[in-house]
N, C-alpha and C positions, 0 to 999 in steps of 0.2 A: 754304287758300281753296277748293280743289276739294272737299274733304271737306264744308266748311260749305255749299257750293252744293248738293251731293247731298242733304244732310240737309234743307236748306231746301225743296227741291223735293218731297221725300218728305213733309215735314210739311204742305205746302200740299195735296198730292194726297190725303193720308189724314186731314187735320185734322178733317174733318166726318164724323160717323158716318152712314153710308148703309145702309139696310136693303136687302139684295140681294133681287131679285125671284125669282132662281132659285138652286139649289144650286151650279150651275157658276160663277155670279158670285161666290158666297161663297168657293169654292175658289180662284178666280183672285186674289181680293183677299188671301186668306191667303198664297198663293205670293208675291205682290208684297211683302207685309209681311215675310215671312221673308227674301226676297232683300235687302230694304233693311236689315233688322237684321243680316244677314250682312256687308254692306258696312260698316256702322257698327262692328261688332265688329272687323273687319279693321283699320279705321282706328284704333280704340281700341288694338288690339294694337301697331300701328306707333308710335303716340304714346307708349304706355307703354314700348316698347323704346327710343325716343329719350330719354325721361326717364331711364331706367336708365343709358344711355350718358352723359348729362349728369352724373348723380350720380357716376359713376365718374370722369369728367373733373374734377369739382369736388373730389372726394376727393384725387386726385393733385395738383391745382393747389394745394389747401390745404397739402399736404405740401411742395410746392415753395416756397410762400410762407413756411412755417415755416423751411425750410432757408435761404432768402434772408435772413429776419430774423435767424437765427442767425449767418449770415456777416457781416451788417451789424454786429451787436454785437461779434463777434470782431475785425472790422477796426477798429472804433472803439476797442476796447481796445488793439490794436496801435498805433493812431495816438497814443493818450494816452501809452503807454509810450515810443514813439519821441520824442514831443515832450519828455517828461521827460528822456530820455537826451540829447537835443540840448541842453537847458537845462543839465544837469549837465556835459556835455562842454564847453560854451561857458564855463562857470565855470572849468573846469580849464585851458582855453586862456588865459583872462584871468589866472589865478593864475600860470601859467608865464611869461607876458609880464611880470608884476610881478617875478618872480624874476630874469628876465634884466636888468631895469632895476636891481634891487638889486645884481646881480653887476657890472654896469658901474659902479655907484657904488662898489663895493668896489675896483675897479681904481684909481679915482682916489684912494681912501684909501690903498691900498698904495703908490702913487706918492708920497703925502705922507709915508708912513713912510720911504721911501727918502731923500727930501730931508732929513728930520729926522736920519737917521743920518749923512748927509754933513756936515750942519751941525755935528754933535757933534765933527767933526774939523777944523773951520775955525779960522782964526786971526782973532781980533778982529772977528768978524762978516763978513769978506770971503768972497766965493764962491771956492771952490777945487775942483779935480777930485780924483778918486781918486789920480792920479799926484802931484799937489801934496801930498796928505796923506802919501803914502808917502815921497816924496823930501824932505819937510820934517823927516825924522828927524834927531835930533842925535847919535845913536850907532847902532852896528850893532844893538844890542839893541832900541833904539827902532824901528829900521827893521823888524826881524823882527816886533815887536809890531804895528806899523802894517799890514804886509802881511797878517799873520794876521787882524787885525780887518777889513780891507777885504775879504779873501776870504770871511770869515764873512757879512759884510753882503751881498756879491754873491751868495753861495750861497743865503742866506736869501731874498733878493729873487727870485732865479731860481725857487726852489721855490714861492714865493708866486704868481708869475706863471704857472708851469706848472699849479699847482693851480687858479688862476683860469680858465685856458683849458680845462682838463679839465671843470671845473664848467659852464662856459658851453656847451661842446659837448654835454655830457650833457643839459642843460636844453633846448638847441635841438633835439636829436634827439627828446627826449620831446615837445616842442612840435609837431614835424613829425608824429609818430605820432598825437597827439591831434587835430591838424587833419585828418589823413587820415580818422580815425574820424568826426570831425564832418561831413566831406564825404559819407562813406558813409551816415551817418544822415539827412542832408538829402536824399540821393538816394532813400533808402528811404521817406522821408516823401512824396516826389513820387509814387513807385510806389503807396503806400497810398492817397493821394488819388485817383489814377487808378482803382484798384480799387474804391474807395468809389463813385465816379461810375458805374462799370460795374454794380455791384450795385444801385444805386438805379434805374438804367435798367431792369434786369431786373425789379425789384420793380414798377415802374410798369406794365410790359407785362403782368405776371401779374395785377395788379389790374384792368386793362382786360379781360383774358381772363375773369376771374371775373365781372365786371359783365355781359359779353356772355352768358356761360353762364347766369347767374341770370335775365336777361331772357328768354332762350330757354326756360328751365325754366318761368317764369311763364306765357309764352304757351302752351306745351304743356299745362300744367295747366288753363288756361282752356278750351282746345280740348277736352281730355278731359272736363271738366265738361259742356260743351255736348253732346258726343256721348252722354254718359251720360243726359242729360235727354231727348234725342231718342229714344234706345233705350227709355227708360222709357215715353215717350208711345206709341211703336210697340207696346211690350209690352201696354199697356192696350188699344189698338185690336185687337191680335191676339187678346187674350182675349175681346173682344166678338164678333169674327168666329167664333172657335171655339165660343162659346156659341150663336151663331145656327146654326152647322152642327150642333151637338149637338141643338138643338131640332128641326131639320128632319129629322134622321136618327137612327139609333141611335148611342149613345155609342161613340166610337172612341178608342183610346189615342193620345195625342200624344207625339211624341218631343221631349224638351227638348234644346235644343242648347246651353243656357247653360254647363252643366258642361264639355262638350267644348270649346266656344269659349274658356272661361276657361282650360282646361288648355292649349289651343294658345297662348293669350296668354302664359301663364307660360313655356311652352317657348320661345316667340319671344324673350321678355325675357331668359331665361337664356342662350339662344343668342347674343344680342347682347352680353351681359356677357362670356361666354367669348371671343367674337370680339374684343371690345375688349381683353381681357387678352392674347390671343395677338398682336394687332397691336402691343402695347406691348413685346413681348419684343425685346431688343437684337439687332441684326444682327451675327452673328459671321462674318467673312470668313475663308476658308481661306488666302488669300494664296499665297505660294510661297517655299519654302526658309526661310532664316533670318527673312525678313520676316514670314512667317506666325507665327513664335514671338513676334516683337515685337508684332504685332497682337493676339494672344490673351493676352499676358502679364498684362494688367490685369483681365481679366474676373472672376477669382476675388477681386479686391479692390474691386469696385464698391461705392461707399458710403464708402470710406476718406476721411476728412475732408481738406479743403484745408489745407495748412500752408505758411506762408511759407518759401521756400527748401527745402521738403521734397523729398527724393530717394529715400525708402524707403517700403515698404508701410505703415509706421506713419503716414505723412502725405506727400502730394505737393503741389507747386505745378505749374502747367501744363508748364513746360519741364523741371522735375525728373522728372515722370512719363515724358515722351517719352524723355528720356535713359536713364532706368532701364529702360524697356520694350525699347529697342533693345539695351541692355546685356545683357538676358536672352538675346538672340539672338547675343551675341558681337560686337556692332557698337558701337564707341565713337564717340559724338557729343557735342557740347557740351550743357551743362545750362542755357543761358540762351536767351531768345527771340532776342536779337540774334545770338548765335552760330549758332543753328539756322536763322535766316532766310537764311543764305548758304551752307549746306552743300549737297552733292550738285549736282543740276541742277534748274533751274526748268522746270516743265511747265505746259501750259494746263489749265484745269479740264475742258475737253472730253476730255482724254486722261488724266484722273485715274484712279488705280487703288488698291486697298487697300494700305495701308502708306505711302502718300504723306503728307507733313506738310501740314496746312492751317493758315493763319494768319488771324487776325481783327484788325481795327483797333479796339481797345477804347479804353483811355485813351491809347494812342499807336499809331503804325503798327506792325503785327505785334506787338501787345501780348499776344496770346493764341495758343497753338498746341495742336494735337491731332493724332491719328493717324486718317486716313480709313479706315473699315472697310467701305465699300460702302453702296449703297442711300441715298445722300445723308446718311449719318450718320458721326460721328467719335467716338472715345473720348478723353477728356481729363479733367484735374482742373480743375473750375470752382470759383471761390471761393464760389459760392452753393450748389452741390450736392455738392462733393467729386468723387471719381472717378465718372464717369457716361458713358453713351452719349447724345449729343445730336443733334438734327436740324438740319442746316445749310441745309435747303431752305425754311424758313419761320421767322418770328418773329425773335427777337433775333440769333441767329447768322447767319441769312441777311442781315439788315440790315447786319451788320458784316464780312461776308466780301467782300473786294475781288478775289478770284481768285488770290491768291498761294499757289502749291502748289510744294513741293520734293520731289524724289525722292532718297532717301538713296543708293540704288545700283540 
């Protein structure tokens, strides 16, 4: 707005061509035009520098959006695979339950076999026990035969029952194993749903940032166009003044400033680009002792993709990376967010130092964890970006940080 005001005043002042009465008046007017053109070119240079910064931000943001979209697709695939596994496992549980029912029915059938065998030794349809069968022998030889037959029946029935119990225990053990697997898959589905919500929220914030940057770029381009028009008008007026001076005096060489100013503009733009790149460089904190090793362990793997339950440089999830990084420093800590949220000692954010663990309430309380590296930044494996250094002082991570900080040692 200040720039537009200056340009407006200059245009009003010099908008009407006035024939100077004296040579001094012409020189004064020339000086004023040159000063105003210098101001306009400075404003143009600043606007072009800001546009260059915005273009860099947009390029980085587009890359971030692409990574988030990739994470969404990968997470959706994992969701589909998990739902299919849950369906298959549920069918397996149902089948095992059917087998248990069949085994229980088999018990009843084997009891029927036992009854039929006893009946085969009954007299005239009356119910008798094994002892009655044995002691109903008419001779010693008949007694031995009956004892042998009863023993065979008993042994056979015992074997049948033992086999039945073994089968039943085996199926029940398998059923318990499959049910545990089903519970694990259901828990994994809940985690994935939470991650999906987190990624979607990040995507929405990125889209808002992109919209804001595009609006700012549009405004700056409009301002640049206005400045260029004003500069063009002043250039025409300046040419008229020079012509008047040339007419009144002998021709004198004029020094064109456009090339120099354009060069300065390009240098300013380049400087801003380089400054922007430099400011984007991750903060690497030295830390102290073994903690320093843990802090710096991940920098050579920046960009490694997020992998569910990943604990190696081929792929990390958030807690898996933290556990691995401290492992490089010879410090053994849990590899789950729930386990990490209770280790060491809790410290306030005002006393935070590099190497402390920082937690974020994403899809659940303390659902995400990273290692603080200083300067308001942390390194961690994000499901939308992979292993990266992120700013926790603004945007998504600032919104989801509730102040939970743990110091490992």
